[in-house]
C-alpha positions as YAML, in Angstrom:
chain: A
units: angstrom
residues:
- id: 1
  name: MET
  ca: [108.24, 151.80, 0.45]
- id: 2
  name: ALA
  ca: [111.19, 149.41, 0.64]
- id: 3
  name: THR
  ca: [110.04, 148.22, 4.06]
- id: 4
  name: LEU
  ca: [106.57, 147.58, 2.68]
- id: 5
  name: VAL
  ca: [107.99, 145.59, -0.23]
- id: 6
  name: MET
  ca: [110.08, 143.49, 2.16]
- id: 7
  name: TRP
  ca: [106.97, 142.88, 4.27]
- id: 8
  name: GLY
  ca: [105.07, 141.75, 1.17]
- id: 9
  name: VAL
  ca: [107.85, 139.38, 0.14]
- id: 10
  name: SER
  ca: [107.87, 137.94, 3.65]
- id: 11
  name: VAL
  ca: [104.11, 137.30, 3.61]
- id: 12
  name: PHE
  ca: [104.18, 135.67, 0.18]
- id: 13
  name: PHE
  ca: [107.13, 133.53, 1.24]
- id: 14
  name: GLU
  ca: [105.22, 132.29, 4.28]
- id: 15
  name: ILE
  ca: [102.13, 131.51, 2.23]
- id: 16
  name: LEU
  ca: [103.80, 129.91, -0.78]
- id: 17
  name: PHE
  ca: [106.86, 128.18, 0.63]
- id: 18
  name: ASN
  ca: [105.89, 127.50, 4.24]
- id: 19
  name: LYS
  ca: [102.34, 126.52, 3.24]
- id: 20
  name: ARG
  ca: [100.76, 129.05, 5.62]
- id: 21
  name: SER
  ca: [97.38, 129.22, 3.91]
- id: 22
  name: GLU
  ca: [95.83, 130.72, 7.05]
- id: 23
  name: LEU
  ca: [97.66, 133.95, 6.15]
- id: 24
  name: VAL
  ca: [95.76, 134.33, 2.87]
- id: 25
  name: PRO
  ca: [93.23, 136.76, 4.47]
- id: 26
  name: ILE
  ca: [96.10, 139.27, 4.62]
- id: 27
  name: ILE
  ca: [96.25, 139.25, 0.82]
- id: 28
  name: ILE
  ca: [92.46, 139.28, 0.60]
- id: 29
  name: GLY
  ca: [92.35, 142.29, 2.92]
- id: 30
  name: PHE
  ca: [94.94, 144.17, 0.88]
- id: 31
  name: PHE
  ca: [93.15, 143.67, -2.42]
- id: 32
  name: PHE
  ca: [89.70, 144.21, -0.91]
- id: 33
  name: PHE
  ca: [90.62, 147.70, 0.24]
- id: 34
  name: LEU
  ca: [92.57, 148.35, -2.94]
- id: 35
  name: SER
  ca: [89.39, 147.49, -4.87]
- id: 36
  name: ALA
  ca: [87.39, 149.82, -2.63]
- id: 37
  name: ASN
  ca: [89.93, 152.52, -3.45]
- id: 38
  name: VAL
  ca: [89.37, 151.98, -7.19]
- id: 39
  name: VAL
  ca: [85.58, 152.09, -6.78]
- id: 40
  name: VAL
  ca: [85.61, 155.34, -4.79]
- id: 41
  name: ARG
  ca: [88.14, 156.90, -7.14]
- id: 42
  name: ASN
  ca: [86.12, 156.05, -10.26]
- id: 43
  name: PHE
  ca: [82.58, 156.66, -9.01]
- id: 44
  name: VAL
  ca: [82.74, 159.17, -6.14]
- id: 45
  name: SER
  ca: [85.83, 161.39, -6.17]
- id: 46
  name: ARG
  ca: [89.34, 161.41, -7.56]
- id: 47
  name: ASP
  ca: [90.73, 163.39, -4.64]
- id: 48
  name: PRO
  ca: [93.40, 161.08, -3.14]
- id: 49
  name: LEU
  ca: [92.73, 162.25, 0.42]
- id: 50
  name: PHE
  ca: [88.98, 161.74, 0.10]
- id: 51
  name: VAL
  ca: [89.51, 158.29, -1.41]
- id: 52
  name: ASN
  ca: [91.96, 157.29, 1.30]
- id: 53
  name: THR
  ca: [89.71, 158.54, 4.08]
- id: 54
  name: SER
  ca: [86.65, 156.81, 2.64]
- id: 55
  name: VAL
  ca: [88.45, 153.47, 2.46]
- id: 56
  name: SER
  ca: [89.79, 154.00, 5.98]
- id: 57
  name: LEU
  ca: [86.23, 154.61, 7.15]
- id: 58
  name: LEU
  ca: [85.20, 151.34, 5.53]
- id: 59
  name: HIS
  ca: [88.00, 149.49, 7.31]
- id: 60
  name: SER
  ca: [87.24, 151.03, 10.69]
- id: 61
  name: SER
  ca: [83.55, 150.18, 10.33]
- id: 62
  name: ILE
  ca: [84.20, 146.56, 9.36]
- id: 63
  name: THR
  ca: [86.92, 146.03, 11.95]
- id: 64
  name: SER
  ca: [85.13, 147.66, 14.87]
- id: 65
  name: ALA
  ca: [81.99, 145.64, 14.12]
- id: 66
  name: SER
  ca: [84.06, 142.44, 13.88]
- id: 67
  name: VAL
  ca: [85.93, 143.12, 17.13]
- id: 68
  name: VAL
  ca: [82.75, 143.96, 19.03]
- id: 69
  name: LEU
  ca: [81.12, 140.78, 17.72]
- id: 70
  name: ILE
  ca: [84.13, 138.65, 18.70]
- id: 71
  name: LEU
  ca: [84.26, 140.16, 22.19]
- id: 72
  name: LEU
  ca: [80.52, 139.87, 22.77]
- id: 73
  name: THR
  ca: [80.61, 136.22, 21.69]
- id: 74
  name: GLN
  ca: [83.41, 135.48, 24.16]
- id: 75
  name: TRP
  ca: [81.65, 137.41, 26.90]
- id: 76
  name: VAL
  ca: [78.48, 135.37, 26.43]
- id: 77
  name: GLU
  ca: [80.28, 132.03, 26.12]
- id: 78
  name: ASN
  ca: [83.07, 132.39, 28.70]
- id: 79
  name: GLY
  ca: [82.32, 135.44, 30.82]
- id: 80
  name: VAL
  ca: [84.55, 138.44, 31.44]
- id: 81
  name: GLY
  ca: [86.71, 136.68, 34.03]
- id: 82
  name: LYS
  ca: [87.81, 133.83, 31.80]
- id: 83
  name: MET
  ca: [88.15, 135.77, 28.54]
- id: 84
  name: PHE
  ca: [90.75, 138.08, 30.08]
- id: 85
  name: GLU
  ca: [92.87, 135.34, 31.63]
- id: 86
  name: HIS
  ca: [96.51, 135.33, 30.55]
- id: 87
  name: SER
  ca: [96.24, 131.93, 28.88]
- id: 88
  name: GLN
  ca: [93.20, 133.07, 26.91]
- id: 89
  name: LEU
  ca: [94.88, 136.23, 25.67]
- id: 90
  name: VAL
  ca: [98.25, 134.70, 24.81]
- id: 91
  name: GLU
  ca: [97.86, 131.01, 24.00]
- id: 92
  name: VAL
  ca: [94.27, 130.71, 22.76]
- id: 93
  name: THR
  ca: [92.82, 132.30, 19.64]
- id: 94
  name: TRP
  ca: [89.17, 133.26, 19.75]
- id: 95
  name: PRO
  ca: [87.02, 132.18, 16.77]
- id: 96
  name: TRP
  ca: [87.49, 134.53, 13.79]
- id: 97
  name: ALA
  ca: [90.10, 136.58, 15.68]
- id: 98
  name: TYR
  ca: [92.96, 135.32, 13.50]
- id: 99
  name: GLN
  ca: [91.10, 136.06, 10.28]
- id: 100
  name: ALA
  ca: [90.05, 139.51, 11.51]
- id: 101
  name: LEU
  ca: [93.64, 140.34, 12.41]
- id: 102
  name: CYS
  ca: [94.88, 139.13, 9.02]
- id: 103
  name: PHE
  ca: [92.26, 141.24, 7.25]
- id: 104
  name: SER
  ca: [93.28, 144.35, 9.19]
- id: 105
  name: CYS
  ca: [96.93, 143.61, 8.54]
- id: 106
  name: GLY
  ca: [96.16, 143.64, 4.83]
- id: 107
  name: TYR
  ca: [94.44, 146.99, 5.24]
- id: 108
  name: PHE
  ca: [97.37, 148.60, 7.05]
- id: 109
  name: ALA
  ca: [99.68, 147.44, 4.27]
- id: 110
  name: TYR
  ca: [97.30, 148.87, 1.65]
- id: 111
  name: ASP
  ca: [96.92, 152.16, 3.53]
- id: 112
  name: GLN
  ca: [100.67, 152.51, 3.94]
- id: 113
  name: TRP
  ca: [101.09, 151.95, 0.20]
- id: 114
  name: ASP
  ca: [98.34, 154.43, -0.69]
- id: 115
  name: MET
  ca: [99.72, 157.15, 1.57]
- id: 116
  name: LEU
  ca: [103.24, 156.69, 0.24]
- id: 117
  name: LEU
  ca: [102.01, 156.64, -3.35]
- id: 118
  name: HIS
  ca: [100.01, 159.87, -3.04]
- id: 119
  name: ARG
  ca: [102.18, 161.49, -0.34]
- id: 120
  name: LEU
  ca: [99.29, 161.75, 2.09]
- id: 121
  name: TYR
  ca: [101.53, 162.57, 5.02]
- id: 122
  name: SER
  ca: [103.63, 165.42, 6.33]
- id: 123
  name: GLY
  ca: [106.84, 165.85, 8.29]
- id: 124
  name: TRP
  ca: [110.11, 163.97, 8.34]
- id: 125
  name: ILE
  ca: [108.71, 161.25, 10.60]
- id: 126
  name: PRO
  ca: [104.94, 161.13, 9.94]
- id: 127
  name: SER
  ca: [103.10, 159.69, 12.94]
- id: 128
  name: ILE
  ca: [100.56, 157.91, 10.75]
- id: 129
  name: LEU
  ca: [103.28, 156.02, 8.87]
- id: 130
  name: VAL
  ca: [105.01, 155.15, 12.13]
- id: 131
  name: HIS
  ca: [101.68, 153.97, 13.53]
- id: 132
  name: HIS
  ca: [101.06, 151.69, 10.56]
- id: 133
  name: LEU
  ca: [104.62, 150.37, 10.64]
- id: 134
  name: VAL
  ca: [104.33, 149.50, 14.34]
- id: 135
  name: LEU
  ca: [101.03, 147.73, 13.70]
- id: 136
  name: LEU
  ca: [102.34, 145.85, 10.68]
- id: 137
  name: VAL
  ca: [105.38, 144.58, 12.58]
- id: 138
  name: CYS
  ca: [103.42, 143.59, 15.70]
- id: 139
  name: PHE
  ca: [100.51, 142.07, 13.81]
- id: 140
  name: THR
  ca: [102.62, 140.14, 11.33]
- id: 141
  name: LEU
  ca: [104.96, 138.66, 13.92]
- id: 142
  name: ALA
  ca: [102.00, 137.63, 16.06]
- id: 143
  name: LEU
  ca: [100.28, 136.05, 13.06]
- id: 144
  name: TYR
  ca: [103.44, 134.18, 12.10]
- id: 145
  name: ARG
  ca: [103.89, 132.80, 15.61]
- id: 146
  name: LYS
  ca: [100.18, 132.53, 16.46]
- id: 147
  name: VAL
  ca: [100.58, 134.20, 19.84]
- id: 148
  name: THR
  ca: [98.86, 137.16, 21.55]
- id: 149
  name: ILE
  ca: [96.23, 137.23, 18.80]
- id: 150
  name: ASN
  ca: [93.51, 138.04, 21.30]
- id: 151
  name: TYR
  ca: [95.58, 140.83, 22.84]
- id: 152
  name: LEU
  ca: [95.85, 142.44, 19.43]
- id: 153
  name: ILE
  ca: [92.12, 142.05, 18.85]
- id: 154
  name: LEU
  ca: [91.60, 144.01, 22.06]
- id: 155
  name: THR
  ca: [93.80, 146.83, 20.76]
- id: 156
  name: LEU
  ca: [91.60, 147.07, 17.67]
- id: 157
  name: ILE
  ca: [88.65, 148.23, 19.75]
- id: 158
  name: CYS
  ca: [90.15, 151.67, 19.07]
- id: 159
  name: GLU
  ca: [88.70, 151.39, 15.56]
- id: 160
  name: LEU
  ca: [85.42, 152.52, 17.11]
- id: 161
  name: HIS
  ca: [87.08, 155.90, 17.57]
- id: 162
  name: SER
  ca: [88.68, 155.75, 14.14]
- id: 163
  name: VAL
  ca: [85.19, 155.59, 12.64]
- id: 164
  name: LEU
  ca: [84.43, 159.00, 14.17]
- id: 165
  name: LEU
  ca: [87.79, 160.41, 13.07]
- id: 166
  name: HIS
  ca: [87.16, 159.41, 9.47]
- id: 167
  name: VAL
  ca: [83.55, 160.59, 9.58]
- id: 168
  name: ARG
  ca: [84.76, 164.00, 10.74]
- id: 169
  name: LYS
  ca: [87.30, 164.22, 7.94]
- id: 170
  name: VAL
  ca: [84.81, 163.15, 5.27]
- id: 171
  name: ARG
  ca: [82.23, 165.55, 6.69]
- id: 172
  name: ARG
  ca: [84.65, 168.48, 6.46]
- id: 173
  name: MET
  ca: [85.77, 167.55, 2.95]
- id: 174
  name: ALA
  ca: [82.10, 167.43, 1.97]
- id: 175
  name: GLY
  ca: [81.79, 171.04, 3.12]
- id: 176
  name: VAL
  ca: [79.78, 170.44, 6.30]
- id: 177
  name: ARG
  ca: [81.67, 172.65, 8.75]
- id: 178
  name: ASP
  ca: [79.02, 174.34, 10.86]
- id: 179
  name: ALA
  ca: [80.38, 173.66, 14.35]
- id: 180
  name: GLY
  ca: [77.12, 174.91, 15.85]
- id: 181
  name: SER
  ca: [74.92, 172.31, 14.16]
- id: 182
  name: LYS
  ca: [73.47, 169.48, 16.24]
- id: 183
  name: ILE
  ca: [74.99, 166.84, 13.97]
- id: 184
  name: VAL
  ca: [78.51, 168.24, 14.37]
- id: 185
  name: LYS
  ca: [78.07, 168.62, 18.13]
- id: 186
  name: MET
  ca: [76.89, 165.03, 18.41]
- id: 187
  name: GLU
  ca: [79.81, 163.91, 16.28]
- id: 188
  name: TRP
  ca: [82.26, 165.68, 18.58]
- id: 189
  name: PHE
  ca: [80.60, 164.17, 21.65]
- id: 190
  name: LEU
  ca: [80.93, 160.66, 20.21]
- id: 191
  name: ASN
  ca: [84.45, 161.47, 19.03]
- id: 192
  name: TRP
  ca: [85.62, 162.36, 22.53]
- id: 193
  name: LEU
  ca: [83.66, 159.51, 24.11]
- id: 194
  name: THR
  ca: [85.21, 156.86, 21.89]
- id: 195
  name: PHE
  ca: [88.66, 158.45, 22.10]
- id: 196
  name: VAL
  ca: [88.64, 158.28, 25.88]
- id: 197
  name: PHE
  ca: [87.10, 154.83, 26.34]
- id: 198
  name: ALA
  ca: [87.79, 152.89, 23.13]
- id: 199
  name: ARG
  ca: [91.30, 154.20, 22.50]
- id: 200
  name: PHE
  ca: [93.02, 155.95, 25.40]
- id: 201
  name: ILE
  ca: [91.76, 154.05, 28.45]
- id: 202
  name: SER
  ca: [91.50, 150.68, 26.70]
- id: 203
  name: HIS
  ca: [95.12, 150.82, 25.53]
- id: 204
  name: ILE
  ca: [96.31, 151.86, 28.98]
- id: 205
  name: LEU
  ca: [94.41, 148.95, 30.53]
- id: 206
  name: ILE
  ca: [95.95, 146.55, 28.02]
- id: 207
  name: THR
  ca: [99.40, 147.89, 28.91]
- id: 208
  name: ILE
  ca: [98.70, 147.46, 32.63]
- id: 209
  name: LYS
  ca: [97.52, 143.91, 31.99]
- id: 210
  name: LEU
  ca: [100.75, 143.15, 30.12]
- id: 211
  name: VAL
  ca: [102.88, 144.54, 32.93]
- id: 212
  name: ARG
  ca: [100.95, 142.66, 35.63]
- id: 213
  name: ASP
  ca: [101.15, 139.39, 33.70]
- id: 214
  name: ALA
  ca: [104.80, 139.85, 32.70]
- id: 215
  name: PRO
  ca: [106.02, 136.95, 34.92]
- id: 216
  name: LYS
  ca: [103.58, 134.62, 33.15]
- id: 217
  name: PHE
  ca: [105.15, 135.16, 29.73]
- id: 218
  name: GLU
  ca: [107.74, 132.70, 28.50]
- id: 219
  name: LYS
  ca: [111.24, 134.02, 27.88]
- id: 220
  name: GLY
  ca: [111.66, 135.48, 24.43]
- id: 221
  name: MET
  ca: [110.63, 138.47, 22.37]
- id: 222
  name: VAL
  ca: [106.86, 138.24, 22.80]
- id: 223
  name: LEU
  ca: [106.61, 140.38, 25.93]
- id: 224
  name: PRO
  ca: [109.22, 143.01, 24.89]
- id: 225
  name: LEU
  ca: [107.52, 143.39, 21.51]
- id: 226
  name: ALA
  ca: [104.09, 143.63, 23.11]
- id: 227
  name: LEU
  ca: [105.23, 146.23, 25.64]
- id: 228
  name: SER
  ca: [107.13, 148.29, 23.08]
- id: 229
  name: GLY
  ca: [104.18, 148.12, 20.70]
- id: 230
  name: MET
  ca: [101.77, 149.31, 23.39]
- id: 231
  name: ALA
  ca: [104.20, 152.03, 24.47]
- id: 232
  name: GLY
  ca: [104.24, 153.26, 20.89]
- id: 233
  name: MET
  ca: [100.46, 153.14, 20.66]
- id: 234
  name: ASN
  ca: [100.00, 155.01, 23.93]
- id: 235
  name: LEU
  ca: [102.44, 157.69, 22.84]
- id: 236
  name: LEU
  ca: [100.67, 158.11, 19.52]
- id: 237
  name: ASN
  ca: [97.34, 158.27, 21.38]
- id: 238
  name: ILE
  ca: [98.64, 161.22, 23.39]
- id: 239
  name: PHE
  ca: [99.67, 163.04, 20.22]
- id: 240
  name: LEU
  ca: [96.32, 162.18, 18.64]
- id: 241
  name: GLY
  ca: [94.48, 163.53, 21.67]
- id: 242
  name: LEU
  ca: [96.41, 166.79, 21.48]
- id: 243
  name: ASP
  ca: [95.67, 167.11, 17.76]
- id: 244
  name: LEU
  ca: [92.03, 166.37, 18.41]
- id: 245
  name: PHE
  ca: [91.87, 169.03, 21.12]
- id: 246
  name: LYS
  ca: [93.47, 171.59, 18.80]
- id: 247
  name: ALA
  ca: [90.96, 170.73, 16.07]
- id: 248
  name: TYR
  ca: [88.09, 171.05, 18.53]
- id: 249
  name: ARG
  ca: [89.31, 174.46, 19.69]
- id: 250
  name: ARG
  ca: [89.69, 175.63, 16.09]
- id: 251
  name: GLU
  ca: [86.14, 174.64, 15.24]
- id: 252
  name: ARG
  ca: [84.77, 176.26, 18.39]
- id: 253
  name: LYS
  ca: [86.73, 179.43, 17.66]
- id: 254
  name: SER
  ca: [85.45, 179.43, 14.10]
- id: 255
  name: GLU
  ca: [81.89, 179.05, 15.34]
- id: 256
  name: LYS
  ca: [82.24, 181.97, 17.76]
- id: 257
  name: SER
  ca: [83.76, 184.25, 15.12]
- id: 258
  name: HIS
  ca: [80.94, 183.29, 12.75]
- id: 259
  name: HIS
  ca: [78.32, 184.26, 15.33]
- id: 260
  name: ASN
  ca: [80.13, 187.51, 16.15]
- id: 261
  name: HIS
  ca: [80.28, 188.37, 12.45]
- id: 262
  name: HIS
  ca: [76.52, 187.94, 12.11]
- id: 263
  name: ASP
  ca: [75.85, 189.89, 15.30]
...
C-alpha cells in the first residue's frame, strides 16, 4: 500500500507542480473504475471478488477495444511495415495511445488498491500484485518520459485474453459450471486461442523485437527497463498458462466424474 501511495503522490506532483495536464487521464481512469466498483457493489453484488472481477472485465473490454482500434487505424494509415519500425514504436506516439495508456495506468492503480483493501490475493508474493506493480512502474515511467508508448500499447493486446479470463471467473461465480455445455466449451476455446496469440506469442514477439533493435536505443534506462518488464511479463505468462491448464484439467475431470455418476 505504501508503494501505491508513493506512486499517487508522484502522479499528483507531476500534474500539479510540473504542469503535466496530459497525465490527468490517469486520475480519470482511477476514479472511473472506482465508480464502477461502487455501482456494482451497490446494485449487483457486495462480494468483493465478484465486484473486482466485474470491474476488471470492464477494463479489459474497454482497453482491448481501444488497442485494437488504435492498431487497425495505424495499419490502414501506415501499413504494417512502417507501424512496427523502431522509430515509430519508441519516438512516435500513435493518436490516442497516450490517453489509452494513462487510462489503463489508472485502472492498475485502482485494482491494486482494491485487492489490497479486500485482501483479494494469496501467498507471500502474489503474482497478480507483482504483475500490477511491474505494469505501474513501466507505464508510469514511459508516460513521464513520453517514450515507448506504442510498445506498451502493443503489450496491452493481451487484454483480449483477460476478457476471457474474467468472463470465466464471473461465469463460475454465477454458478454456471457445466464443463460439457457448448457455451463453456466455446469459452475455453477462445480462452486458449487468445492466451496463445494475444498474450503468449505477442509478448514473445515484442521481446524479440526489443532484443533485435537493442543497438538502436539510446544509452540510458529505457532499454533495460523495457527488457526487464517484458521478462517479467513473459515469466508471469508462463505461470498463468500453467494455472490455466490446471483449471482446464480440473473442469474436464469434474465433467467426467459427473457423467460417470449419472451413468
